[in-house]
VEXLO-459580 format. One line per field, with one value per atom (N, C-alpha, C, O, CB): atom name; residue number from 1; z, y, x; residue in three letters. Coordinates in nm, 2 decimals. Glycine has a CB too. Example, Ala and Ser with C-alpha at 12.3 -4.5 7.8 and 13.67 -1.06 7.14 Angstrom:
2
atom	N  CA  C  O  CB  N  CA  C  O  CB
nr	1  1  1  1  1  2  2  2  2  2
pz	0.78  0.78  0.78  0.85  0.90  0.71  0.71  0.79  0.80  0.57
py	-0.57  -0.45  -0.33  -0.33  -0.45  -0.22  -0.11  0.00  0.11  -0.06
px	1.32  1.23  1.32  1.42  1.13  1.28  1.37  1.29  1.34  1.41
rest	ALA  ALA  ALA  ALA  ALA  SER  SER  SER  SER  SER
end
This chain:
88
atom	N  CA  C  O  CB  N  CA  C  O  CB  N  CA  C  O  CB  N  CA  C  O  CB  N  CA  C  O  CB  N  CA  C  O  CB  N  CA  C  O  CB  N  CA  C  O  CB  N  CA  C  O  CB  N  CA  C  O  CB  N  CA  C  O  CB  N  CA  C  O  CB  N  CA  C  O  CB  N  CA  C  O  CB  N  CA  C  O  CB  N  CA  C  O  CB  N  CA  C  O  CB  N  CA  C  O  CB  N  CA  C  O  CB  N  CA  C  O  CB  N  CA  C  O  CB  N  CA  C  O  CB  N  CA  C  O  CB  N  CA  C  O  CB  N  CA  C  O  CB  N  CA  C  O  CB  N  CA  C  O  CB  N  CA  C  O  CB  N  CA  C  O  CB  N  CA  C  O  CB  N  CA  C  O  CB  N  CA  C  O  CB  N  CA  C  O  CB  N  CA  C  O  CB  N  CA  C  O  CB  N  CA  C  O  CB  N  CA  C  O  CB  N  CA  C  O  CB  N  CA  C  O  CB  N  CA  C  O  CB  N  CA  C  O  CB  N  CA  C  O  CB  N  CA  C  O  CB  N  CA  C  O  CB  N  CA  C  O  CB  N  CA  C  O  CB  N  CA  C  O  CB  N  CA  C  O  CB  N  CA  C  O  CB  N  CA  C  O  CB  N  CA  C  O  CB  N  CA  C  O  CB  N  CA  C  O  CB  N  CA  C  O  CB  N  CA  C  O  CB  N  CA  C  O  CB  N  CA  C  O  CB  N  CA  C  O  CB  N  CA  C  O  CB  N  CA  C  O  CB  N  CA  C  O  CB  N  CA  C  O  CB  N  CA  C  O  CB  N  CA  C  O  CB  N  CA  C  O  CB  N  CA  C  O  CB  N  CA  C  O  CB  N  CA  C  O  CB  N  CA  C  O  CB  N  CA  C  O  CB  N  CA  C  O  CB  N  CA  C  O  CB  N  CA  C  O  CB  N  CA  C  O  CB  N  CA  C  O  CB  N  CA  C  O  CB  N  CA  C  O  CB  N  CA  C  O  CB  N  CA  C  O  CB  N  CA  C  O  CB  N  CA  C  O  CB  N  CA  C  O  CB  N  CA  C  O  CB  N  CA  C  O  CB  N  CA  C  O  CB  N  CA  C  O  CB  N  CA  C  O  CB  N  CA  C  O  CB
nr	1  1  1  1  1  2  2  2  2  2  3  3  3  3  3  4  4  4  4  4  5  5  5  5  5  6  6  6  6  6  7  7  7  7  7  8  8  8  8  8  9  9  9  9  9  10  10  10  10  10  11  11  11  11  11  12  12  12  12  12  13  13  13  13  13  14  14  14  14  14  15  15  15  15  15  16  16  16  16  16  17  17  17  17  17  18  18  18  18  18  19  19  19  19  19  20  20  20  20  20  21  21  21  21  21  22  22  22  22  22  23  23  23  23  23  24  24  24  24  24  25  25  25  25  25  26  26  26  26  26  27  27  27  27  27  28  28  28  28  28  29  29  29  29  29  30  30  30  30  30  31  31  31  31  31  32  32  32  32  32  33  33  33  33  33  34  34  34  34  34  35  35  35  35  35  36  36  36  36  36  37  37  37  37  37  38  38  38  38  38  39  39  39  39  39  40  40  40  40  40  41  41  41  41  41  42  42  42  42  42  43  43  43  43  43  44  44  44  44  44  45  45  45  45  45  46  46  46  46  46  47  47  47  47  47  48  48  48  48  48  49  49  49  49  49  50  50  50  50  50  51  51  51  51  51  52  52  52  52  52  53  53  53  53  53  54  54  54  54  54  55  55  55  55  55  56  56  56  56  56  57  57  57  57  57  58  58  58  58  58  59  59  59  59  59  60  60  60  60  60  61  61  61  61  61  62  62  62  62  62  63  63  63  63  63  64  64  64  64  64  65  65  65  65  65  66  66  66  66  66  67  67  67  67  67  68  68  68  68  68  69  69  69  69  69  70  70  70  70  70  71  71  71  71  71  72  72  72  72  72  73  73  73  73  73  74  74  74  74  74  75  75  75  75  75  76  76  76  76  76  77  77  77  77  77  78  78  78  78  78  79  79  79  79  79  80  80  80  80  80  81  81  81  81  81  82  82  82  82  82  83  83  83  83  83  84  84  84  84  84  85  85  85  85  85  86  86  86  86  86  87  87  87  87  87  88  88  88  88  88
pz	-4.14  -4.04  -4.03  -4.04  -3.95  -4.00  -3.99  -3.85  -3.75  -4.01  -3.83  -3.70  -3.70  -3.78  -3.68  -3.60  -3.53  -3.46  -3.38  -3.47  -3.44  -3.33  -3.29  -3.36  -3.34  -3.16  -3.08  -3.02  -2.93  -2.98  -3.10  -3.04  -2.96  -3.00  -3.13  -2.83  -2.71  -2.75  -2.82  -2.64  -2.71  -2.75  -2.73  -2.82  -2.66  -2.61  -2.55  -2.65  -2.67  -2.39  -2.70  -2.80  -2.91  -2.94  -2.84  -2.97  -3.10  -3.08  -3.15  -3.16  -2.95  -2.97  -2.94  -3.00  -2.88  -2.88  -2.86  -3.00  -3.03  -2.73  -3.07  -3.21  -3.29  -3.34  -3.29  -3.29  -3.37  -3.33  -3.41  -3.38  -3.19  -3.14  -3.20  -3.26  -2.98  -3.16  -3.19  -3.32  -3.35  -3.17  -3.41  -3.57  -3.58  -3.62  -3.70  -3.54  -3.55  -3.46  -3.52  -3.49  -3.36  -3.31  -3.38  -3.34  -3.18  -3.46  -3.50  -3.63  -3.66  -3.53  -3.71  -3.82  -3.79  -3.87  -3.85  -3.68  -3.64  -3.54  -3.55  -3.63  -3.44  -3.35  -3.34  -3.24  -3.21  -3.43  -3.43  -3.31  -3.27  -3.53  -3.23  -3.12  -3.03  -2.99  -3.08  -2.99  -2.88  -2.91  -2.82  -2.86  -3.02  -3.04  -3.02  -2.97  -3.20  -3.06  -3.03  -2.86  -2.82  -3.11  -2.77  -2.66  -2.59  -2.51  -2.62  -2.64  -2.63  -2.64  -2.56  -2.77  -2.76  -2.80  -2.70  -2.66  -2.96  -2.64  -2.54  -2.42  -2.33  -2.51  -2.38  -2.26  -2.25  -2.35  -2.25  -2.14  -2.10  -2.05  -1.93  -2.01  -2.11  -2.04  -2.08  -2.17  -2.10  -2.01  -2.03  -2.06  -2.10  -1.90  -2.05  -2.09  -2.22  -2.31  -2.07  -2.25  -2.40  -2.47  -2.59  -2.41  -2.42  -2.50  -2.53  -2.64  -2.42  -2.43  -2.46  -2.59  -2.68  -2.32  -2.54  -2.65  -2.80  -2.90  -2.61  -2.81  -2.90  -2.98  -3.11  -2.84  -2.89  -2.93  -3.01  -3.12  -2.82  -2.95  -2.99  -3.13  -3.22  -2.87  -3.13  -3.26  -3.38  -3.49  -3.22  -3.34  -3.44  -3.50  -3.61  -3.36  -3.41  -3.45  -3.54  -3.65  -3.29  -3.51  -3.60  -3.74  -3.84  -3.54  -3.74  -3.85  -3.96  -4.08  -3.81  -3.87  -3.98  -4.02  -4.12  -3.91  -3.93  -3.99  -4.09  -4.15  -3.90  -4.12  -4.22  -4.31  -4.41  -4.20  -4.32  -4.45  -4.49  -4.61  -4.44  -4.41  -4.45  -4.52  -4.63  -4.33  -4.48  -4.54  -4.70  -4.79  -4.44  -4.70  -4.82  -4.91  -5.02  -4.80  -4.89  -4.97  -5.04  -5.15  -4.90  -4.98  -5.00  -5.10  -5.15  -4.81  -5.11  -5.20  -5.34  -5.37  -5.20  -5.43  -5.58  -5.62  -5.57  -5.66  -5.70  -5.75  -5.78  -5.75  -5.89  -5.85  -5.87  -5.75  -5.76  -5.94  -5.64  -5.49  -5.40  -5.30  -5.40  -5.45  -5.37  -5.36  -5.26  -5.40  -5.48  -5.48  -5.40  -5.34  -5.63  -5.41  -5.37  -5.29  -5.35  -5.50  -5.15  -5.11  -5.08  -5.04  -5.00  -5.10  -5.09  -5.21  -5.25  -4.96  -5.27  -5.42  -5.40  -5.30  -5.51  -5.49  -5.51  -5.53  -5.64  -5.63  -5.45  -5.49  -5.51  -5.49  -5.39  -5.54  -5.56  -5.70  -5.70  -5.56  -5.81  -5.93  -5.97  -6.07  -5.99  -5.86  -5.88  -5.82  -5.70  -5.82  -5.87  -5.83  -5.79  -5.85  -5.93  -5.69  -5.64  -5.72  -5.77  -5.42  -5.70  -5.77  -5.79  -5.89  -5.72  -5.66  -5.65  -5.72  -5.76  -5.51  -5.71  -5.76  -5.92  -5.98  -5.68  -5.99  -6.11  -6.17  -6.28  -6.13  -6.09  -6.09  -6.12  -6.22  -5.93  -6.03  -6.01  -6.15  -6.21  -5.85  -6.20  -6.30  -6.43  -6.52  -6.30  -6.42  -6.57  -6.53  -6.64  -6.63  -6.44  -6.42  -6.48  -6.56  -6.26  -6.43  -6.50  -6.63  -6.70  -6.45
py	0.59  0.63  0.61  0.50  0.58  0.70  0.72  0.65  0.67  0.89  0.59  0.55  0.60  0.57  0.40  0.71  0.76  0.69  0.63  0.84  0.67  0.66  0.74  0.80  0.58  0.75  0.85  0.79  0.71  0.93  0.85  0.81  0.89  1.01  0.77  0.83  0.86  0.98  0.95  0.73  1.11  1.21  1.15  1.16  1.33  1.10  1.06  0.94  0.93  1.03  0.86  0.77  0.81  0.77  0.72  0.92  0.97  1.06  1.05  1.08  1.15  1.21  1.10  1.12  1.33  1.01  0.91  0.83  0.80  0.80  0.80  0.75  0.83  0.79  0.72  0.98  1.05  1.07  1.08  1.16  1.08  1.06  0.94  0.93  1.05  0.86  0.72  0.69  0.61  0.60  0.78  0.75  0.83  0.78  0.80  0.96  1.05  0.98  0.97  1.20  0.95  0.90  0.77  0.72  0.89  0.72  0.58  0.63  0.57  0.46  0.75  0.82  0.88  0.85  0.94  0.95  1.00  0.97  1.01  1.08  0.90  0.82  0.68  0.65  0.87  0.58  0.44  0.38  0.30  0.39  0.40  0.34  0.37  0.28  0.38  0.49  0.52  0.45  0.41  0.70  0.46  0.39  0.23  0.17  0.43  0.17  0.05  0.02  -0.09  0.00  0.10  0.09  0.12  0.05  0.17  0.22  0.25  0.13  0.09  0.35  0.06  -0.07  -0.16  -0.22  -0.15  -0.17  -0.30  -0.25  -0.34  -0.38  -0.15  -0.11  -0.19  -0.20  0.02  -0.26  -0.33  -0.24  -0.21  -0.46  -0.15  -0.02  -0.05  -0.13  0.13  0.00  0.03  0.16  0.19  -0.01  0.25  0.37  0.38  0.34  0.45  0.44  0.50  0.55  0.53  0.57  0.64  0.72  0.62  0.61  0.85  0.56  0.44  0.33  0.30  0.34  0.29  0.21  0.26  0.20  0.18  0.38  0.46  0.48  0.48  0.59  0.50  0.51  0.39  0.40  0.53  0.29  0.16  0.11  0.05  0.05  0.16  0.12  0.22  0.18  0.14  0.35  0.46  0.41  0.44  0.59  0.34  0.29  0.16  0.16  0.24  0.08  -0.02  0.02  -0.05  -0.10  0.11  0.18  0.23  0.21  0.29  0.29  0.35  0.24  0.24  0.47  0.12  0.03  -0.06  -0.13  -0.05  -0.06  -0.14  -0.05  -0.10  -0.18  0.09  0.18  0.18  0.20  0.33  0.15  0.14  0.02  0.03  0.14  -0.08  -0.20  -0.22  -0.27  -0.31  -0.16  -0.15  -0.09  -0.15  -0.08  0.04  0.11  0.03  0.06  0.20  -0.06  -0.12  -0.27  -0.36  -0.15  -0.25  -0.38  -0.36  -0.24  -0.38  -0.44  -0.43  -0.39  -0.44  -0.57  -0.30  -0.25  -0.36  -0.34  -0.16  -0.49  -0.57  -0.65  -0.72  -0.62  -0.64  -0.70  -0.57  -0.59  -0.78  -0.44  -0.35  -0.34  -0.31  -0.23  -0.38  -0.38  -0.50  -0.50  -0.38  -0.61  -0.74  -0.81  -0.90  -0.84  -0.77  -0.83  -0.99  -1.05  -0.76  -1.06  -1.20  -1.25  -1.23  -1.28  -1.31  -1.37  -1.48  -1.56  -1.43  -1.50  -1.61  -1.74  -1.76  -1.60  -1.82  -1.96  -2.08  -2.19  -2.01  -2.06  -2.18  -2.22  -2.34  -2.14  -2.16  -2.19  -2.27  -2.33  -2.08  -2.24  -2.28  -2.42  -2.44  -2.18  -2.49  -2.63  -2.66  -2.61  -2.71  -2.75  -2.73  -2.87  -2.97  -2.75  -2.82  -2.93  -3.08  -3.14  -2.94  -3.12  -3.26  -3.29  -3.40  -3.29  -3.19  -3.22  -3.20  -3.23  -3.10  -3.16  -3.14  -3.28  -3.32  -3.01  -3.32  -3.46  -3.58  -3.66  -3.48  -3.57  -3.67  -3.64  -3.74  -3.63  -3.54  -3.52  -3.56  -3.61  -3.41  -3.54  -3.59  -3.75  -3.81  -3.52  -3.82  -3.97  -4.03  -4.13  -4.01  -3.95  -4.01  -3.99  -4.04  -3.97
px	-13.52  -13.46  -13.31  -13.26  -13.52  -13.23  -13.09  -13.06  -13.13  -13.04  -12.96  -12.91  -12.80  -12.71  -12.90  -12.79  -12.67  -12.59  -12.66  -12.68  -12.46  -12.38  -12.30  -12.22  -12.32  -12.31  -12.22  -12.11  -12.11  -12.28  -11.99  -11.87  -11.80  -11.78  -11.80  -11.75  -11.69  -11.59  -11.50  -11.62  -11.61  -11.50  -11.35  -11.27  -11.52  -11.32  -11.22  -11.17  -11.05  -11.25  -11.24  -11.22  -11.14  -11.03  -11.34  -11.22  -11.19  -11.05  -10.95  -11.32  -11.05  -10.91  -10.82  -10.72  -10.88  -10.83  -10.73  -10.71  -10.60  -10.77  -10.80  -10.77  -10.69  -10.59  -10.89  -10.74  -10.66  -10.52  -10.42  -10.70  -10.51  -10.35  -10.27  -10.17  -10.33  -10.35  -10.27  -10.22  -10.13  -10.35  -10.32  -10.28  -10.16  -10.06  -10.40  -10.15  -10.02  -9.91  -9.80  -10.04  -9.92  -9.82  -9.78  -9.67  -9.84  -9.83  -9.79  -9.72  -9.62  -9.94  -9.76  -9.71  -9.56  -9.47  -9.80  -9.55  -9.43  -9.33  -9.21  -9.44  -9.39  -9.31  -9.35  -9.41  -9.31  -9.33  -9.36  -9.32  -9.41  -9.29  -9.20  -9.16  -9.26  -9.34  -9.03  -9.28  -9.36  -9.53  -9.61  -9.36  -9.56  -9.70  -9.68  -9.78  -9.75  -9.57  -9.58  -9.57  -9.62  -9.48  -9.50  -9.49  -9.65  -9.70  -9.38  -9.69  -9.87  -9.96  -10.04  -9.92  -9.92  -10.03  -10.01  -10.11  -9.99  -9.89  -9.92  -9.96  -9.96  -9.80  -10.01  -10.08  -10.19  -10.25  -10.12  -10.24  -10.38  -10.44  -10.41  -10.37  -10.55  -10.62  -10.75  -10.77  -10.58  -10.83  -10.99  -11.02  -11.13  -11.07  -10.94  -10.97  -11.02  -10.94  -10.88  -11.13  -11.14  -11.06  -11.06  -11.22  -10.96  -10.86  -10.76  -10.72  -10.80  -10.71  -10.60  -10.63  -10.57  -10.57  -10.76  -10.80  -10.80  -10.74  -10.91  -10.86  -10.87  -10.72  -10.70  -10.92  -10.62  -10.48  -10.46  -10.42  -10.39  -10.48  -10.43  -10.50  -10.44  -10.46  -10.62  -10.70  -10.65  -10.66  -10.87  -10.61  -10.57  -10.44  -10.41  -10.56  -10.35  -10.20  -10.26  -10.22  -10.08  -10.35  -10.37  -10.43  -10.40  -10.45  -10.50  -10.54  -10.44  -10.43  -10.62  -10.35  -10.22  -10.15  -10.08  -10.11  -10.14  -10.06  -10.10  -10.02  -10.01  -10.24  -10.33  -10.31  -10.26  -10.48  -10.32  -10.31  -10.19  -10.17  -10.35  -10.07  -9.92  -9.92  -9.86  -9.80  -9.97  -9.96  -10.03  -9.97  -10.02  -10.15  -10.22  -10.15  -10.13  -10.33  -10.09  -9.98  -9.88  -9.85  -9.91  -9.83  -9.70  -9.75  -9.68  -9.62  -9.87  -9.95  -9.91  -9.90  -10.13  -9.89  -9.89  -10.03  -10.13  -9.84  -10.02  -10.17  -10.28  -10.39  -10.15  -10.25  -10.32  -10.40  -10.50  -10.24  -10.34  -10.38  -10.44  -10.50  -10.22  -10.42  -10.50  -10.65  -10.71  -10.45  -10.71  -10.85  -10.92  -11.02  -10.90  -10.83  -10.89  -10.78  -10.72  -10.94  -10.72  -10.60  -10.61  -10.51  -10.54  -10.76  -10.72  -10.78  -10.90  -10.77  -10.69  -10.75  -10.84  -10.83  -10.62  -10.93  -11.04  -10.96  -10.93  -11.13  -10.93  -10.87  -10.95  -10.90  -10.79  -11.07  -11.19  -11.14  -11.12  -11.37  -11.11  -11.08  -10.93  -10.91  -11.11  -10.84  -10.70  -10.68  -10.73  -10.60  -10.63  -10.58  -10.45  -10.35  -10.61  -10.45  -10.26  -10.20  -10.26  -10.21  -10.07  -10.00  -10.03  -10.03  -9.89  -10.07  -10.12  -10.26  -10.28  -10.14  -10.33  -10.47  -10.43  -10.53  -10.60  -10.33  -10.34  -10.26  -10.28  -10.29  -10.19  -10.12  -10.23  -10.22  -10.06  -10.31  -10.44  -10.51  -10.55  -10.55  -10.53  -10.60  -10.55  -10.61  -10.64  -10.38  -10.34  -10.34  -10.32  -10.16  -10.35  -10.33  -10.45  -10.45  -10.32  -10.58  -10.69  -10.69  -10.78  -10.81
rest	UNK  UNK  UNK  UNK  UNK  UNK  UNK  UNK  UNK  UNK  UNK  UNK  UNK  UNK  UNK  UNK  UNK  UNK  UNK  UNK  UNK  UNK  UNK  UNK  UNK  UNK  UNK  UNK  UNK  UNK  UNK  UNK  UNK  UNK  UNK  UNK  UNK  UNK  UNK  UNK  UNK  UNK  UNK  UNK  UNK  UNK  UNK  UNK  UNK  UNK  UNK  UNK  UNK  UNK  UNK  UNK  UNK  UNK  UNK  UNK  UNK  UNK  UNK  UNK  UNK  UNK  UNK  UNK  UNK  UNK  UNK  UNK  UNK  UNK  UNK  UNK  UNK  UNK  UNK  UNK  UNK  UNK  UNK  UNK  UNK  UNK  UNK  UNK  UNK  UNK  UNK  UNK  UNK  UNK  UNK  UNK  UNK  UNK  UNK  UNK  UNK  UNK  UNK  UNK  UNK  UNK  UNK  UNK  UNK  UNK  UNK  UNK  UNK  UNK  UNK  UNK  UNK  UNK  UNK  UNK  UNK  UNK  UNK  UNK  UNK  UNK  UNK  UNK  UNK  UNK  UNK  UNK  UNK  UNK  UNK  UNK  UNK  UNK  UNK  UNK  UNK  UNK  UNK  UNK  UNK  UNK  UNK  UNK  UNK  UNK  UNK  UNK  UNK  UNK  UNK  UNK  UNK  UNK  UNK  UNK  UNK  UNK  UNK  UNK  UNK  UNK  UNK  UNK  UNK  UNK  UNK  UNK  UNK  UNK  UNK  UNK  UNK  UNK  UNK  UNK  UNK  UNK  UNK  UNK  UNK  UNK  UNK  UNK  UNK  UNK  UNK  UNK  UNK  UNK  UNK  UNK  UNK  UNK  UNK  UNK  UNK  UNK  UNK  UNK  UNK  UNK  UNK  UNK  UNK  UNK  UNK  UNK  UNK  UNK  UNK  UNK  UNK  UNK  UNK  UNK  UNK  UNK  UNK  UNK  UNK  UNK  UNK  UNK  UNK  UNK  UNK  UNK  UNK  UNK  UNK  UNK  UNK  UNK  UNK  UNK  UNK  UNK  UNK  UNK  UNK  UNK  UNK  UNK  UNK  UNK  UNK  UNK  UNK  UNK  UNK  UNK  UNK  UNK  UNK  UNK  UNK  UNK  UNK  UNK  UNK  UNK  UNK  UNK  UNK  UNK  UNK  UNK  UNK  UNK  UNK  UNK  UNK  UNK  UNK  UNK  UNK  UNK  UNK  UNK  UNK  UNK  UNK  UNK  UNK  UNK  UNK  UNK  UNK  UNK  UNK  UNK  UNK  UNK  UNK  UNK  UNK  UNK  UNK  UNK  UNK  UNK  UNK  UNK  UNK  UNK  UNK  UNK  UNK  UNK  UNK  UNK  UNK  UNK  UNK  UNK  UNK  UNK  UNK  UNK  UNK  UNK  UNK  UNK  UNK  UNK  UNK  UNK  UNK  UNK  UNK  UNK  UNK  UNK  UNK  UNK  UNK  UNK  UNK  UNK  UNK  UNK  UNK  UNK  UNK  UNK  UNK  UNK  UNK  UNK  UNK  UNK  UNK  UNK  UNK  UNK  UNK  UNK  UNK  UNK  UNK  UNK  UNK  UNK  UNK  UNK  UNK  UNK  UNK  UNK  UNK  UNK  UNK  UNK  UNK  UNK  UNK  UNK  UNK  UNK  UNK  UNK  UNK  UNK  UNK  UNK  UNK  UNK  UNK  UNK  UNK  UNK  UNK  UNK  UNK  UNK  UNK  UNK  UNK  UNK  UNK  UNK  UNK  UNK  UNK  UNK  UNK  UNK  UNK  UNK  UNK  UNK  UNK  UNK  UNK  UNK  UNK  UNK  UNK  UNK  UNK  UNK  UNK  UNK  UNK  UNK  UNK  UNK  UNK  UNK  UNK  UNK  UNK  UNK  UNK  UNK
end
């Protein structure tokens, strides 16, 4: 059975508006993001702006980081660890 989640229409409109405002009027979007509100439309605008910013940052990453932005560092040793290995 599929579980469907109903999204508040005010939130969705705010999200779309926030995304577009961030794209075309970044100064206004920044001011709107600082509003402390409980309105679903304002919260949607703030999250729409955040989504736009995330997408812009991802577009600026080099290709080798776009697929996995957080590299796996379990196999890499720090310089101090390498020095200790050399001493042994």
